[in-house]
N, C-alpha and C positions, 0 to 999 in steps of 0.2 A: 503495500499499500506505498501510495507515496505521502509522505512528511507532509506537514503545518506549511511550512517555510515553502514549499516547491509548489504545493496546493495554491498557497495563498496567490504564489507570483505567477502561476498559469493562470489562473481567474482574472490578473489584473489588466493581463494580453487579453482576453478574450472579449474582456468588456470595458477596453481601455480607460484606466481611469487609476490611479493609486487607491493603496487599499493597505488599512491596518488590522491586526488585529489585538483586542482590548478584553481584560480578563474581568469578572465582577466587577473586583475594585477600580475598577477606568484603569488599570495601571497595561503598557502596551507590550503585548508578547511576542507580536512578528509583524513584520511590514514587508511589501513589496518593493522593488527599488523605487526609488524616488529621486530622478536625472536633472529635471528643471529647478534653476534657482529658487522660485516659487512654493516647490512642494517640499525641496528641502529645506524653508526655513518652516513650513506648516508640519513638519512633520519635527523639527527641531521644539519649537512650541509643543507638540503635543506632547513630546516626549518628557518635556520639562513642566509642562501644567496637568496633562488630563488627568493623573492618580489626586487631583483635587476636584476634580466634579465631584458632583450627586452623581453619584450612584442610582441607576434606574428603579424606581419601585418593583418587587416582584408581580410578575405577570402580568408584564410592559409585552408583549408577544412582538407587533408589528415594528415596522421603522418608525425613530422618534430623528427630530432636530433639531440641531442647536444654533439656531442664527447668529450669527454677526453682524458689527456696527453695519458693513460694510453690504450687507447681505448674502456673504458666502456661510454654505450652509454645511455643517457636520451630521453626516446622515451616521447613526446607527440603529443594523441590521442584527436580529439577536442571533445565537449561536445556540442550538441544543442540542445535546444527544439525543438516545430518544425516550430521556425524565426530564429533563432538567433543562434549566439555562446556565449555559459556562461560562459565556460571555460576547461579546460583542463583535462586527463588522464594520468598519467603518469606512466611508469614503466622503470627500469633502467636491462639494458641487459651488462653481464660482455663481452669482451671478448670471443669467442670464445664455450659461450654458446648458447643453442637453443633460436630460438624467442619462445614466447608465439603462441598459435593456436587465428590467424589474426581474424577467422570468433567471435570465442567467444569473442574476445577483442571490437569488432566493435558491437556487441549485448548487451555487457555488457555497451560499451560505449553509447549506443542508452536509454537506463532504466537511466542510471547515469544523462544522461543530464537533462531529463523532472524531474528527482528528484533535482537537481541543480538548476534545474527555479524554482521552487517551492520554494524548502528553501528560495530564493533571494530575492523571489515575499512576504513569511511570513516575511525574516526579512527587505524590505522596509519599510511594514504596522508596525513593533513593532519599527522601525525607526523614523517610523512619529509622534506614538503614543509618545514615548518618546520625543521627538524635541517640542509635541506641551504639554505634563505636565509641560517640563520645560520651557516654554514659559512664561506659566502663572504662574511659581513657581516665576521667576525672574521679571515680567513684571510691573513698576509701576500702571497699569491700573488695576490689578486686585485686588479682594476685600478678606479681610483677609480669608473668606468662601473658595473660590476660591482656595490661596495657600496653604491653610491647606487639602483640597482635593485634590490637586496636590500632595502634600507632601507623604500624606501617598497612595496612587495610585504606585507612586516610587517605596516605601517600600515597598507595601504589592503583585507588581508585580515582584517583586528583582529584580529591574532595577538598584537600589542604594540599599547601605547593611544602615543597622539600625545601629547607631553609637551615639555617644553623642559628634561629631564633624564632621563639612563638610565643604569645601573650595570650594571657586570657581575659577576657571580660563576665563582670556579674549586673545583671541587670533584672533589676524588678522594685516593686514598690515596696514601704517598709512594711514593716510585720502590724496586720490587724489591719489590712486597707482592704474594702472591698473590691473584688474582681481582681485579686493582683497578679492571678492565672493569666487572663486575658490584657494585663498590660503587659506583662513578661514578654507573650508569645507576641504582641501588637509591638514590643519595643525590638524585640532578635528580627522580627520580618522586615522594620522601616529600616534598619541597619543592613541589614542583608540586602535588602533594597537600592540602596544607596548605595555601599558598593557596586551593586552587579550592572547601577547606573551611569556610576562615575569611573569604572575602571577595568579590567582585565584578570583583576586580584582577585585569589582562595581565600576562602575564609570559610568556616561551619559554626552552627551555631543552633539553637536546640533550647527547651523548656527543662530544664533537671528538676526533679525536686520542688517543682513551682517555681525558681529562678531562670532568666535567663540566662547562656551560658551560650561565649563564643568564643573561639578559639583564631587568633590571626595569625600568620607565618610574619609577623613581622612587629616592633614597636605601635604599640597605637596611640595617634596625638590623641589627647583629652579634648582638643578646643573643637575638632573637627567632629567628637562624639557628643559634644553640648551643641553644635547644628544638629544633629541625626536629629535629637532627643526633642529639640523645639518644635517637633510635629505635631500638627492635634490631639490631643488625648494622650499625649504621652507626660503633662504636666510634673504629674508625681513619681514619675517613676525614677530613680537614682542607680549609678551607677559607680562598679567598681574596677579600678584595671590593676592587676596583677603586676610582677614582676617580669622580667624576659629570664626566659632558662633555653638553652642552646641542646636541646630534646625534646621531640615530642610525647617522649615516653616520659616525661618528667614534669607535661605539662599540671599534671596535678597539683605541683606547687605554686602553680602562680595561680591555679584558678582560687588556690586555697586565699592566696594573698590577697587578692581580688575579693571575695569574698568578705576577710576584713574592711578592705578599705569600703565595699559597701556600707555594711554596718556602720561602720563612721558614719559613712554619710548622712545616713538614718537619726542615728543617736546625737548626734551634736551637728545638725543643720548650721548654725554661727561659724562654727571655725572650719565646716567643709564644704563644699559647693556640690551642687548633684552629681558631677561626677569627681572623683575622688580616684586618688593613686594610690598605689603601696608604699611609693616615694616621700609621701607627704606624710604619711605616720609616724615620726618618730617614737616615743615613749609607748605611744598608744598599739604601738606592733607587740608590746608586750600585755599592757591591761587589757584588750580585747581580748585577752584568753583567760580570764577572769573569768568566772559563773557570775557576770554582771548581776543577773535575774534575780539572783538571791542575796546580794549583797544589801548592808543595812549601814547605815550612819555608827554601827557598833565594833563593826568590822572597818573603820577609817581612823586615821591617827587619834588622841585623844585633843588636840588643838583642832583638828579642822569640825568634830563631831561638835565642839563648842562653840565654831563658828557659826556652825550650822542649827545650833540650838536657839541662837542668841537673838534678841530682840531687833537688830540690826541686821539682821542675816543677808538681807539682798543688796543692801549698799556695801556692807563693808565684802562680799563674798567678790562681788565684782572689783570694789577698793582693791585688793589683796589680790584678784589676778592680773590685775592690769599693771599692774607695781613690781607682782614677782615677774611675768614676761617681759615688762623691760627689763629685769638684769637687777632692780632695786634703784633704777634712774631716776629720780622725782621730778625733774623735768618733766622726762617723757614720761612718764605715769600722767602727771596734770597735764599733759597736752591730751594724751589719748583718752583722757577722760572726761576732758570739758571742763576742770575744774581749776579755781586757786591752789595755787602752793598751800598756800596755808589751809587751806580747806582740806588739803591731801595728806598734813601732818595732824591735823587735828583727827582724819580718821584712823589713822596709822598708827596713834598712841590709841584712842580706843579698842583698836585689835590688837594690840599687845597684850591688853589689858584684860579682854573678853579669853584671846588665846592661850594668853598665861605662855608666851613666847618670846625668845628675842630676834627680832626679824633680819640681824645681822650675825645669828650663828645659821652658818652653813647647811647645819644637819637638819636643823626645826625650816629654813625653807624647803628643804628637800621635798621635806614629810607633807608642808603645805602644799607645795606645789603638786608634789602628785598624787596626793589625798584628793585635793579638788578637781583634781583631771579626769581619776576615778570616780569619783561620786556624780561629773558629769556625765559620764557617759553610761553610770550605773539607772541615772534619771533621778535622781535624789537632789539636783539643783534645778528649779525655774530658769526661765529665760530670763 
């Protein structure tokens, strides 16, 4: 049987117009040869913007048209298999131009619908295969042999490129957020679509245990991932980027790091942006290994606990945090807090009395800084 791309080109030659196949999400899947400058400009517009179009309601069985300001019509013909609508065949008709033969388009659309359904079925099979291999690669329950086999298959089957640097990414909404699995799938799809539309690079992505997991054969650029996650519907998604490893068989390490970075982004959005990398975490790399969900004030250093129990808790914790972050520099601390230096000194005097410590003592400052950080990650501090 002729494949979808060849069948589309054959139909384009018969009806003498440029044709494009879209899926149900209005994403471009295939297109015939676009030779003229005008045709290429329209195709470029379609590739860049069609997935922002409102999908057609279910039950729309006949051709529909979207009319531009200059009278140009973008005509969509439903593509169906024997049961469902699976996509759309699109052609552009300039104002005043004759319409292509409707009977030939209908016959061609019937063939294309079957071919698109087959392509979708194969794509789903391939996605399930990739998800299984990815799960085996990162699971803590996998044996060394299982990870070796999964890594070898991912490379041999062309799912991920062979290289000497791999990086994992975790995409998910904060715990307890509704529709978390749906948003994780959407984030994985958006990232995969971006990579496919803008490059010939390889990557593998799937939802594993409710989290989106991506593996790239190269370091990940946080700013680029930020732009991908700016898409509608992804506002609540947080991303963690793991460190780079030199062997695909070791990408479970990068995945563990990415998961910790994602947790940090969820636990402390005041410190971290929605895309957080392992390299940013510092001491939080260690603190995130604590059982934070079981941490209470009694587990913190006494000086920190006394601050958290005080009537001036909110002001004093913020003041002390800024002072410690500035390395004890009073001028820098006052500027960061937006207060006069005399106000800072007054607060620091109160903090010394409340906490019962000398802020000039290096060990005391260590306990205060680390204890406040642990309390922040454990949710014991309000914003």
